[in-house]
All heavy atoms as TSV, in Angstrom:
chain	resi	resn	atom	element	x	y	z
A	1	MET	N	N	109.734	5.693	-154.757
A	1	MET	CA	C	110.869	5.387	-155.655
A	1	MET	C	C	110.888	3.917	-156.121
A	1	MET	O	O	111.485	3.532	-157.073
A	1	MET	CB	C	112.193	5.721	-154.996
A	1	MET	CG	C	113.355	5.664	-155.935
A	1	MET	SD	S	114.757	6.508	-155.223
A	1	MET	CE	C	116.021	5.292	-155.514
A	2	ARG	N	N	110.031	3.089	-155.504
A	2	ARG	CA	C	110.037	1.611	-155.884
A	2	ARG	C	C	109.499	1.458	-157.257
A	2	ARG	O	O	109.859	0.429	-157.920
A	2	ARG	CB	C	109.141	0.877	-154.900
A	2	ARG	CG	C	109.734	0.910	-153.464
A	2	ARG	CD	C	108.794	0.086	-152.618
A	2	ARG	NE	N	109.596	-1.082	-152.259
A	2	ARG	CZ	C	109.123	-2.074	-151.555
A	2	ARG	NH1	N	107.917	-2.040	-151.146
A	2	ARG	NH2	N	109.877	-3.084	-151.218
A	3	TRP	N	N	108.694	2.311	-157.784
A	3	TRP	CA	C	108.086	2.129	-159.076
A	3	TRP	C	C	109.145	2.095	-160.163
A	3	TRP	O	O	108.987	1.408	-161.229
A	3	TRP	CB	C	107.089	3.200	-159.390
A	3	TRP	CG	C	107.659	4.616	-159.473
A	3	TRP	CD1	C	107.837	5.506	-158.465
A	3	TRP	CD2	C	108.104	5.230	-160.686
A	3	TRP	NE1	N	108.366	6.610	-158.988
A	3	TRP	CE2	C	108.598	6.488	-160.302
A	3	TRP	CE3	C	108.261	4.831	-162.001
A	3	TRP	CZ2	C	109.139	7.366	-161.218
A	3	TRP	CZ3	C	108.769	5.665	-162.907
A	3	TRP	CH2	C	109.243	6.992	-162.536
A	4	LYS	N	N	110.306	2.768	-159.952
A	4	LYS	CA	C	111.361	2.729	-160.996
A	4	LYS	C	C	111.973	1.328	-161.094
A	4	LYS	O	O	112.261	0.913	-162.218
A	4	LYS	CB	C	112.487	3.727	-160.638
A	4	LYS	CG	C	112.099	5.163	-160.978
A	4	LYS	CD	C	113.342	5.973	-161.188
A	4	LYS	CE	C	113.987	6.458	-159.977
A	4	LYS	NZ	N	115.093	7.418	-160.183
A	5	TYR	N	N	112.064	0.696	-160.018
A	5	TYR	CA	C	112.641	-0.664	-160.070
A	5	TYR	C	C	111.689	-1.670	-160.708
A	5	TYR	O	O	112.150	-2.603	-161.450
A	5	TYR	CB	C	113.071	-1.117	-158.686
A	5	TYR	CG	C	114.155	-0.230	-158.082
A	5	TYR	CD1	C	113.873	0.665	-157.100
A	5	TYR	CD2	C	115.437	-0.219	-158.647
A	5	TYR	CE1	C	114.881	1.482	-156.653
A	5	TYR	CE2	C	116.414	0.589	-158.180
A	5	TYR	CZ	C	116.127	1.494	-157.163
A	5	TYR	OH	O	117.112	2.297	-156.695
A	6	TYR	N	N	110.460	-1.526	-160.464
A	6	TYR	CA	C	109.444	-2.363	-161.114
A	6	TYR	C	C	109.444	-2.098	-162.626
A	6	TYR	O	O	109.309	-3.021	-163.445
A	6	TYR	CB	C	108.058	-2.186	-160.552
A	6	TYR	CG	C	107.956	-2.670	-159.119
A	6	TYR	CD1	C	107.559	-1.850	-158.102
A	6	TYR	CD2	C	108.275	-3.976	-158.774
A	6	TYR	CE1	C	107.399	-2.301	-156.807
A	6	TYR	CE2	C	108.128	-4.477	-157.510
A	6	TYR	CZ	C	107.755	-3.607	-156.511
A	6	TYR	OH	O	107.671	-4.029	-155.241
A	7	TYR	N	N	109.481	-0.830	-162.937
A	7	TYR	CA	C	109.567	-0.463	-164.348
A	7	TYR	C	C	110.799	-0.956	-165.059
A	7	TYR	O	O	110.725	-1.407	-166.123
A	7	TYR	CB	C	109.539	1.063	-164.461
A	7	TYR	CG	C	109.442	1.635	-165.816
A	7	TYR	CD1	C	108.355	1.462	-166.621
A	7	TYR	CD2	C	110.533	2.351	-166.380
A	7	TYR	CE1	C	108.218	1.974	-167.873
A	7	TYR	CE2	C	110.474	2.776	-167.625
A	7	TYR	CZ	C	109.365	2.626	-168.434
A	7	TYR	OH	O	109.278	3.088	-169.689
A	8	ALA	N	N	111.927	-0.951	-164.347
A	8	ALA	CA	C	113.187	-1.468	-164.898
A	8	ALA	C	C	113.063	-2.979	-165.110
A	8	ALA	O	O	113.591	-3.532	-166.108
A	8	ALA	CB	C	114.380	-1.103	-163.993
A	9	CYS	N	N	112.550	-3.706	-164.135
A	9	CYS	CA	C	112.342	-5.170	-164.305
A	9	CYS	C	C	111.442	-5.423	-165.506
A	9	CYS	O	O	111.735	-6.376	-166.265
A	9	CYS	CB	C	111.791	-5.755	-163.059
A	9	CYS	SG	S	112.919	-5.787	-161.668
A	10	LEU	N	N	110.370	-4.735	-165.689
A	10	LEU	CA	C	109.507	-4.910	-166.793
A	10	LEU	C	C	110.203	-4.598	-168.062
A	10	LEU	O	O	110.093	-5.332	-169.081
A	10	LEU	CB	C	108.267	-4.035	-166.648
A	10	LEU	CG	C	107.145	-4.235	-167.705
A	10	LEU	CD1	C	106.575	-5.633	-167.635
A	10	LEU	CD2	C	106.114	-3.201	-167.501
A	11	LEU	N	N	111.039	-3.573	-168.081
A	11	LEU	CA	C	111.787	-3.191	-169.269
A	11	LEU	C	C	112.776	-4.263	-169.595
A	11	LEU	O	O	112.979	-4.590	-170.783
A	11	LEU	CB	C	112.563	-1.892	-168.976
A	11	LEU	CG	C	113.365	-1.378	-170.137
A	11	LEU	CD1	C	112.489	-0.911	-171.253
A	11	LEU	CD2	C	114.217	-0.215	-169.648
A	12	PHE	N	N	113.404	-4.918	-168.608
A	12	PHE	CA	C	114.358	-5.984	-168.923
A	12	PHE	C	C	113.685	-7.215	-169.438
A	12	PHE	O	O	114.312	-7.963	-170.255
A	12	PHE	CB	C	115.223	-6.256	-167.708
A	12	PHE	CG	C	116.359	-5.336	-167.516
A	12	PHE	CD1	C	116.463	-4.592	-166.408
A	12	PHE	CD2	C	117.285	-5.168	-168.543
A	12	PHE	CE1	C	117.507	-3.729	-166.208
A	12	PHE	CE2	C	118.348	-4.266	-168.395
A	12	PHE	CZ	C	118.416	-3.534	-167.222
A	13	LEU	N	N	112.455	-7.491	-169.042
A	13	LEU	CA	C	111.744	-8.625	-169.702
A	13	LEU	C	C	111.600	-8.421	-171.153
A	13	LEU	O	O	111.773	-9.298	-171.928
A	13	LEU	CB	C	110.450	-8.843	-168.973
A	13	LEU	CG	C	110.468	-9.356	-167.573
A	13	LEU	CD1	C	109.041	-9.384	-166.971
A	13	LEU	CD2	C	111.038	-10.759	-167.557
A	14	TYR	N	N	111.093	-7.231	-171.533
A	14	TYR	CA	C	110.920	-6.950	-172.958
A	14	TYR	C	C	112.274	-6.893	-173.721
A	14	TYR	O	O	112.340	-7.386	-174.801
A	14	TYR	CB	C	110.215	-5.627	-173.082
A	14	TYR	CG	C	108.763	-5.637	-172.692
A	14	TYR	CD1	C	108.282	-4.667	-171.799
A	14	TYR	CD2	C	107.885	-6.638	-173.108
A	14	TYR	CE1	C	106.931	-4.675	-171.418
A	14	TYR	CE2	C	106.618	-6.650	-172.769
A	14	TYR	CZ	C	106.111	-5.669	-171.894
A	14	TYR	OH	O	104.781	-5.686	-171.527
A	15	SER	N	N	113.267	-6.350	-173.041
A	15	SER	CA	C	114.534	-6.222	-173.786
A	15	SER	C	C	115.233	-7.573	-173.860
A	15	SER	O	O	116.026	-7.806	-174.815
A	15	SER	CB	C	115.435	-5.239	-173.033
A	15	SER	OG	O	115.874	-5.710	-171.833
A	16	ALA	N	N	114.988	-8.547	-172.972
A	16	ALA	CA	C	115.577	-9.895	-173.113
A	16	ALA	C	C	114.973	-10.603	-174.338
A	16	ALA	O	O	115.730	-11.229	-175.101
A	16	ALA	CB	C	115.291	-10.690	-171.867
A	17	VAL	N	N	113.734	-10.427	-174.594
A	17	VAL	CA	C	113.109	-10.986	-175.761
A	17	VAL	C	C	113.624	-10.265	-177.013
A	17	VAL	O	O	114.061	-10.966	-178.014
A	17	VAL	CB	C	111.538	-10.960	-175.727
A	17	VAL	CG1	C	110.944	-11.332	-177.016
A	17	VAL	CG2	C	111.048	-11.780	-174.560
A	18	ALA	N	N	113.710	-9.016	-176.975
A	18	ALA	CA	C	114.170	-8.261	-178.135
A	18	ALA	C	C	115.683	-8.566	-178.353
A	18	ALA	O	O	116.122	-8.644	-179.468
A	18	ALA	CB	C	113.998	-6.731	-177.921
A	19	GLY	N	N	116.439	-8.725	-177.268
A	19	GLY	CA	C	117.867	-9.071	-177.442
A	19	GLY	C	C	118.077	-10.408	-178.063
A	19	GLY	O	O	118.978	-10.582	-178.876
A	20	THR	N	N	117.213	-11.357	-177.780
A	20	THR	CA	C	117.311	-12.696	-178.453
A	20	THR	C	C	117.056	-12.551	-179.950
A	20	THR	O	O	117.776	-13.096	-180.801
A	20	THR	CB	C	116.343	-13.663	-177.828
A	20	THR	OG1	O	116.600	-13.681	-176.425
A	20	THR	CG2	C	116.482	-15.057	-178.413
A	21	VAL	N	N	116.046	-11.820	-180.210
A	21	VAL	CA	C	115.660	-11.600	-181.708
A	21	VAL	C	C	116.809	-10.820	-182.417
A	21	VAL	O	O	117.244	-11.241	-183.484
A	21	VAL	CB	C	114.343	-10.871	-181.816
A	21	VAL	CG1	C	114.051	-10.512	-183.262
A	21	VAL	CG2	C	113.233	-11.763	-181.235
A	22	ILE	N	N	117.319	-9.737	-181.746
A	22	ILE	CA	C	118.409	-9.004	-182.374
A	22	ILE	C	C	119.626	-9.853	-182.554
A	22	ILE	O	O	120.274	-9.843	-183.637
A	22	ILE	CB	C	118.689	-7.750	-181.462
A	22	ILE	CG1	C	117.595	-6.728	-181.636
A	22	ILE	CG2	C	120.032	-7.155	-181.859
A	22	ILE	CD1	C	117.687	-5.628	-180.546
A	23	ASN	N	N	119.932	-10.701	-181.539
A	23	ASN	CA	C	121.110	-11.534	-181.658
A	23	ASN	C	C	120.957	-12.518	-182.810
A	23	ASN	O	O	122.003	-12.738	-183.561
A	23	ASN	CB	C	121.279	-12.274	-180.390
A	23	ASN	CG	C	122.650	-12.958	-180.266
A	23	ASN	OD1	O	123.535	-12.657	-181.022
A	23	ASN	ND2	N	122.785	-13.912	-179.355
A	24	ARG	N	N	119.809	-13.147	-182.951
A	24	ARG	CA	C	119.655	-14.109	-184.077
A	24	ARG	C	C	119.696	-13.475	-185.432
A	24	ARG	O	O	120.323	-14.005	-186.347
A	24	ARG	CB	C	118.297	-14.843	-183.868
A	24	ARG	CG	C	118.266	-15.801	-182.768
A	24	ARG	CD	C	119.352	-16.805	-182.661
A	24	ARG	NE	N	119.371	-17.648	-183.869
A	24	ARG	CZ	C	120.419	-18.311	-184.214
A	24	ARG	NH1	N	121.504	-18.350	-183.544
A	24	ARG	NH2	N	120.419	-19.035	-185.380
A	25	ILE	N	N	119.050	-12.318	-185.540
A	25	ILE	CA	C	119.115	-11.618	-186.877
A	25	ILE	C	C	120.478	-11.206	-187.221
A	25	ILE	O	O	120.945	-11.394	-188.381
A	25	ILE	CB	C	118.155	-10.394	-186.829
A	25	ILE	CG1	C	116.646	-10.844	-186.753
A	25	ILE	CG2	C	118.339	-9.499	-188.014
A	25	ILE	CD1	C	115.688	-9.760	-186.536
A	26	LEU	N	N	121.231	-10.582	-186.278
A	26	LEU	CA	C	122.639	-10.152	-186.630
A	26	LEU	C	C	123.553	-11.330	-186.853
A	26	LEU	O	O	124.423	-11.207	-187.677
A	26	LEU	CB	C	123.136	-9.287	-185.463
A	26	LEU	CG	C	122.469	-7.899	-185.365
A	26	LEU	CD1	C	123.003	-7.114	-184.166
A	26	LEU	CD2	C	122.746	-7.107	-186.648
A	27	TYR	N	N	123.345	-12.408	-186.163
A	27	TYR	CA	C	124.152	-13.636	-186.379
A	27	TYR	C	C	123.875	-14.184	-187.772
A	27	TYR	O	O	124.819	-14.521	-188.487
A	27	TYR	CB	C	123.880	-14.693	-185.339
A	27	TYR	CG	C	124.763	-15.949	-185.657
A	27	TYR	CD1	C	126.104	-15.909	-185.387
A	27	TYR	CD2	C	124.149	-17.073	-186.153
A	27	TYR	CE1	C	126.861	-17.016	-185.633
A	27	TYR	CE2	C	124.939	-18.216	-186.397
A	27	TYR	CZ	C	126.210	-18.142	-186.133
A	27	TYR	OH	O	127.033	-19.290	-186.430
A	28	ARG	N	N	122.647	-14.198	-188.199
A	28	ARG	CA	C	122.401	-14.749	-189.582
A	28	ARG	C	C	122.868	-13.881	-190.617
A	28	ARG	O	O	123.321	-14.322	-191.717
A	28	ARG	CB	C	120.847	-14.874	-189.722
A	28	ARG	CG	C	120.340	-16.036	-188.946
A	28	ARG	CD	C	118.862	-16.223	-189.191
A	28	ARG	NE	N	118.335	-17.324	-188.299
A	28	ARG	CZ	C	117.092	-17.511	-188.097
A	28	ARG	NH1	N	116.223	-16.724	-188.550
A	28	ARG	NH2	N	116.746	-18.565	-187.318
A	29	LYS	N	N	122.920	-12.518	-190.380
A	29	LYS	CA	C	123.454	-11.626	-191.407
A	29	LYS	C	C	124.981	-11.514	-191.428
A	29	LYS	O	O	125.517	-11.392	-192.557
A	29	LYS	CB	C	122.831	-10.210	-191.198
A	29	LYS	CG	C	121.371	-10.151	-191.345
A	29	LYS	CD	C	120.983	-8.936	-192.018
A	29	LYS	CE	C	119.476	-8.893	-192.089
A	29	LYS	NZ	N	118.917	-9.041	-193.417
A	30	THR	N	N	125.633	-11.524	-190.237
A	30	THR	CA	C	127.088	-11.336	-190.210
A	30	THR	C	C	127.855	-12.592	-189.937
A	30	THR	O	O	129.100	-12.594	-190.203
A	30	THR	CB	C	127.375	-10.264	-189.103
A	30	THR	OG1	O	127.011	-10.812	-187.816
A	30	THR	CG2	C	126.712	-9.003	-189.321
A	31	HIS	N	N	127.265	-13.616	-189.391
A	31	HIS	CA	C	127.944	-14.906	-189.004
A	31	HIS	C	C	129.053	-14.571	-187.995
A	31	HIS	O	O	130.086	-15.215	-187.917
A	31	HIS	CB	C	128.517	-15.595	-190.207
A	31	HIS	CG	C	127.472	-16.073	-191.136
A	31	HIS	ND1	N	126.574	-17.018	-190.828
A	31	HIS	CD2	C	127.141	-15.669	-192.419
A	31	HIS	CE1	C	125.773	-17.299	-191.795
A	31	HIS	NE2	N	126.064	-16.443	-192.814
A	32	ASN	N	N	128.791	-13.551	-187.147
A	32	ASN	CA	C	129.723	-13.191	-186.088
A	32	ASN	C	C	128.941	-13.247	-184.745
A	32	ASN	O	O	127.931	-12.540	-184.594
A	32	ASN	CB	C	130.258	-11.798	-186.319
A	32	ASN	CG	C	131.445	-11.451	-185.325
A	32	ASN	OD1	O	131.624	-12.134	-184.372
A	32	ASN	ND2	N	132.082	-10.381	-185.680
A	33	VAL	N	N	129.458	-14.060	-183.787
A	33	VAL	CA	C	128.656	-14.225	-182.546
A	33	VAL	C	C	128.837	-13.009	-181.573
A	33	VAL	O	O	128.165	-12.963	-180.556
A	33	VAL	CB	C	129.098	-15.508	-181.829
A	33	VAL	CG1	C	128.757	-16.719	-182.610
A	33	VAL	CG2	C	130.641	-15.468	-181.503
A	34	PHE	N	N	129.724	-12.111	-181.858
A	34	PHE	CA	C	130.008	-10.974	-180.943
A	34	PHE	C	C	129.234	-9.779	-181.296
A	34	PHE	O	O	129.053	-8.840	-180.382
A	34	PHE	CB	C	131.503	-10.665	-180.963
A	34	PHE	CG	C	132.359	-11.800	-180.503
A	34	PHE	CD1	C	133.165	-12.457	-181.432
A	34	PHE	CD2	C	132.355	-12.178	-179.232
A	34	PHE	CE1	C	133.913	-13.471	-180.996
A	34	PHE	CE2	C	133.103	-13.283	-178.804
A	34	PHE	CZ	C	133.934	-13.896	-179.693
A	35	VAL	N	N	128.679	-9.595	-182.399
A	35	VAL	CA	C	128.002	-8.329	-182.793
A	35	VAL	C	C	126.600	-8.250	-182.068
A	35	VAL	O	O	126.312	-7.180	-181.583
A	35	VAL	CB	C	127.714	-8.324	-184.386
A	35	VAL	CG1	C	126.937	-7.138	-184.748
A	35	VAL	CG2	C	129.106	-8.325	-185.063
A	36	GLY	N	N	125.868	-9.313	-182.003
A	36	GLY	CA	C	124.546	-9.279	-181.304
A	36	GLY	C	C	124.652	-8.879	-179.843
A	36	GLY	O	O	123.951	-8.016	-179.429
A	37	PRO	N	N	125.520	-9.541	-179.126
A	37	PRO	CA	C	125.612	-9.159	-177.701
A	37	PRO	C	C	126.139	-7.729	-177.470
A	37	PRO	O	O	125.708	-7.102	-176.538
A	37	PRO	CB	C	126.579	-10.186	-177.085
A	37	PRO	CG	C	126.453	-11.394	-177.974
A	37	PRO	CD	C	126.124	-10.841	-179.361
A	38	VAL	N	N	126.995	-7.297	-178.353
A	38	VAL	CA	C	127.473	-5.932	-178.180
A	38	VAL	C	C	126.321	-4.930	-178.437
A	38	VAL	O	O	126.154	-4.001	-177.718
A	38	VAL	CB	C	128.656	-5.629	-179.163
A	38	VAL	CG1	C	128.984	-4.146	-179.247
A	38	VAL	CG2	C	129.872	-6.404	-178.737
A	39	VAL	N	N	125.525	-5.122	-179.474
A	39	VAL	CA	C	124.374	-4.297	-179.679
A	39	VAL	C	C	123.401	-4.390	-178.612
A	39	VAL	O	O	122.867	-3.320	-178.137
A	39	VAL	CB	C	123.739	-4.659	-181.073
A	39	VAL	CG1	C	122.459	-3.905	-181.284
A	39	VAL	CG2	C	124.760	-4.330	-182.211
A	40	TYR	N	N	123.087	-5.574	-178.126
A	40	TYR	CA	C	122.143	-5.760	-177.063
A	40	TYR	C	C	122.605	-5.133	-175.751
A	40	TYR	O	O	121.886	-4.421	-175.018
A	40	TYR	CB	C	121.871	-7.224	-176.829
A	40	TYR	CG	C	120.986	-7.452	-175.589
A	40	TYR	CD1	C	119.674	-7.026	-175.527
A	40	TYR	CD2	C	121.583	-8.040	-174.435
A	40	TYR	CE1	C	118.921	-7.235	-174.361
A	40	TYR	CE2	C	120.811	-8.214	-173.290
A	40	TYR	CZ	C	119.468	-7.805	-173.280
A	40	TYR	OH	O	118.794	-7.999	-172.173
A	41	GLY	N	N	123.906	-5.247	-175.442
A	41	GLY	CA	C	124.466	-4.663	-174.281
A	41	GLY	C	C	124.383	-3.131	-174.273
A	41	GLY	O	O	124.123	-2.487	-173.292
A	42	THR	N	N	124.651	-2.608	-175.458
A	42	THR	CA	C	124.552	-1.161	-175.623
A	42	THR	C	C	123.112	-0.662	-175.418
A	42	THR	O	O	122.864	0.357	-174.728
A	42	THR	CB	C	125.091	-0.716	-176.986
A	42	THR	OG1	O	126.415	-1.182	-177.117
A	42	THR	CG2	C	125.081	0.789	-177.164
A	43	LEU	N	N	122.131	-1.370	-176.042
A	43	LEU	CA	C	120.789	-0.960	-175.905
A	43	LEU	C	C	120.241	-1.143	-174.459
A	43	LEU	O	O	119.529	-0.273	-173.982
A	43	LEU	CB	C	119.873	-1.753	-176.847
A	43	LEU	CG	C	119.982	-1.400	-178.322
A	43	LEU	CD1	C	119.204	-2.400	-179.164
A	43	LEU	CD2	C	119.577	-0.021	-178.549
A	44	ALA	N	N	120.632	-2.214	-173.761
A	44	ALA	CA	C	120.165	-2.443	-172.443
A	44	ALA	C	C	120.732	-1.356	-171.528
A	44	ALA	O	O	120.100	-0.942	-170.647
A	44	ALA	CB	C	120.612	-3.842	-171.970
A	45	THR	N	N	121.996	-0.932	-171.748
A	45	THR	CA	C	122.596	0.105	-170.936
A	45	THR	C	C	121.888	1.427	-171.114
A	45	THR	O	O	121.628	2.135	-170.197
A	45	THR	CB	C	124.091	0.255	-171.287
A	45	THR	OG1	O	124.733	-1.037	-171.062
A	45	THR	CG2	C	124.764	1.307	-170.424
A	46	ILE	N	N	121.648	1.752	-172.362
A	46	ILE	CA	C	120.928	2.970	-172.660
A	46	ILE	C	C	119.529	2.976	-172.004
A	46	ILE	O	O	119.087	3.994	-171.369
A	46	ILE	CB	C	120.855	3.214	-174.139
A	46	ILE	CG1	C	122.252	3.549	-174.723
A	46	ILE	CG2	C	119.876	4.408	-174.496
A	46	ILE	CD1	C	122.324	3.566	-176.217
A	47	PHE	N	N	118.788	1.897	-172.151
A	47	PHE	CA	C	117.454	1.783	-171.624
A	47	PHE	C	C	117.442	1.896	-170.080
A	47	PHE	O	O	116.627	2.573	-169.480
A	47	PHE	CB	C	116.743	0.573	-172.085
A	47	PHE	CG	C	116.306	0.540	-173.495
A	47	PHE	CD1	C	116.231	-0.635	-174.221
A	47	PHE	CD2	C	116.108	1.738	-174.228
A	47	PHE	CE1	C	115.837	-0.643	-175.533
A	47	PHE	CE2	C	115.762	1.740	-175.523
A	47	PHE	CZ	C	115.662	0.501	-176.211
A	48	SER	N	N	118.323	1.144	-169.434
A	48	SER	CA	C	118.364	1.160	-168.010
A	48	SER	C	C	118.798	2.573	-167.457
A	48	SER	O	O	118.264	2.976	-166.436
A	48	SER	CB	C	119.265	0.054	-167.450
A	48	SER	OG	O	120.598	0.287	-167.801
A	49	THR	N	N	119.705	3.156	-168.159
A	49	THR	CA	C	120.135	4.509	-167.741
A	49	THR	C	C	119.005	5.496	-167.899
A	49	THR	O	O	118.719	6.333	-167.045
A	49	THR	CB	C	121.360	4.963	-168.473
A	49	THR	OG1	O	122.379	3.998	-168.437
A	49	THR	CG2	C	121.806	6.368	-168.043
A	50	ALA	N	N	118.251	5.428	-168.976
A	50	ALA	CA	C	117.128	6.281	-169.162
A	50	ALA	C	C	116.049	6.039	-168.170
A	50	ALA	O	O	115.465	7.053	-167.699
A	50	ALA	CB	C	116.575	6.083	-170.617
A	51	CYS	N	N	115.825	4.802	-167.787
A	51	CYS	CA	C	114.816	4.519	-166.797
A	51	CYS	C	C	115.215	5.072	-165.441
A	51	CYS	O	O	114.356	5.648	-164.737
A	51	CYS	CB	C	114.634	2.996	-166.734
A	51	CYS	SG	S	113.451	2.474	-165.435
A	52	MET	N	N	116.444	4.983	-165.046
A	52	MET	CA	C	116.858	5.439	-163.736
A	52	MET	C	C	117.048	6.944	-163.693
A	52	MET	O	O	117.085	7.572	-162.600
A	52	MET	CB	C	118.154	4.793	-163.292
A	52	MET	CG	C	117.912	3.260	-162.978
A	52	MET	SD	S	116.777	3.170	-161.578
A	52	MET	CE	C	116.145	1.511	-161.855
A	53	MET	N	N	117.052	7.608	-164.845
A	53	MET	CA	C	117.226	9.085	-164.856
A	53	MET	C	C	115.879	9.803	-164.761
A	53	MET	O	O	115.856	11.028	-164.661
A	53	MET	CB	C	117.971	9.514	-166.166
A	53	MET	CG	C	119.406	9.056	-166.205
A	53	MET	SD	S	120.411	9.711	-164.900
A	53	MET	CE	C	120.502	11.398	-165.308
A	54	VAL	N	N	114.812	9.039	-164.747
A	54	VAL	CA	C	113.492	9.691	-164.603
A	54	VAL	C	C	113.395	10.163	-163.151
A	54	VAL	O	O	113.783	9.481	-162.228
A	54	VAL	CB	C	112.353	8.607	-164.868
A	54	VAL	CG1	C	111.008	9.161	-164.533
A	54	VAL	CG2	C	112.457	8.181	-166.348
A	55	PRO	N	N	112.891	11.385	-162.953
A	55	PRO	CA	C	112.813	11.909	-161.615
A	55	PRO	C	C	111.925	11.049	-160.695
A	55	PRO	O	O	111.004	10.344	-161.187
A	55	PRO	CB	C	112.184	13.245	-161.770
A	55	PRO	CG	C	112.224	13.595	-163.211
A	55	PRO	CD	C	112.475	12.369	-163.959
A	56	ASP	N	N	112.167	11.148	-159.437
A	56	ASP	CA	C	111.364	10.278	-158.477
A	56	ASP	C	C	109.946	10.832	-158.319
A	56	ASP	O	O	109.089	10.128	-157.834
A	56	ASP	CB	C	112.075	10.344	-157.101
A	56	ASP	CG	C	113.386	9.593	-157.124
A	56	ASP	OD1	O	113.509	8.633	-158.003
A	56	ASP	OD2	O	114.185	9.813	-156.267
A	57	TYR	N	N	109.741	12.084	-158.582
A	57	TYR	CA	C	108.386	12.636	-158.380
A	57	TYR	C	C	107.605	12.629	-159.765
A	57	TYR	O	O	108.212	12.669	-160.802
A	57	TYR	CB	C	108.424	14.068	-157.883
A	57	TYR	CG	C	109.375	14.967	-158.748
A	57	TYR	CD1	C	108.841	15.564	-159.875
A	57	TYR	CD2	C	110.727	15.104	-158.492
A	57	TYR	CE1	C	109.611	16.456	-160.668
A	57	TYR	CE2	C	111.504	15.944	-159.249
A	57	TYR	CZ	C	111.003	16.553	-160.336
A	57	TYR	OH	O	111.758	17.391	-161.111
A	58	ILE	N	N	106.383	12.452	-159.620
A	58	ILE	CA	C	105.507	12.434	-160.805
A	58	ILE	C	C	104.429	13.521	-160.608
A	58	ILE	O	O	103.812	13.643	-159.572
A	58	ILE	CB	C	104.788	11.119	-161.026
A	58	ILE	CG1	C	105.811	10.030	-161.218
A	58	ILE	CG2	C	103.824	11.162	-162.205
A	58	ILE	CD1	C	105.208	8.621	-161.302
A	59	TYR	N	N	104.317	14.426	-161.571
A	59	TYR	CA	C	103.329	15.470	-161.489
A	59	TYR	C	C	101.978	14.945	-161.831
A	59	TYR	O	O	101.767	14.246	-162.677
A	59	TYR	CB	C	103.687	16.613	-162.409
A	59	TYR	CG	C	104.893	17.341	-161.923
A	59	TYR	CD1	C	106.132	17.248	-162.653
A	59	TYR	CD2	C	104.840	18.129	-160.782
A	59	TYR	CE1	C	107.194	17.943	-162.195
A	59	TYR	CE2	C	105.953	18.834	-160.352
A	59	TYR	CZ	C	107.092	18.745	-161.040
A	59	TYR	OH	O	108.189	19.413	-160.602
């Protein structure tokens, strides 16, 4: 089961970079500091939930 945690850490590294880019793009378009973190938080929650819902066994 440890592979899921390594996979989640790797996923968060990529999502942190993507979150920064998403935050900057949305801030430049909307001039609202709250839209980017809300979108990033929603995406990070969906990704982490999807990662942890993968079964422990691999065929």
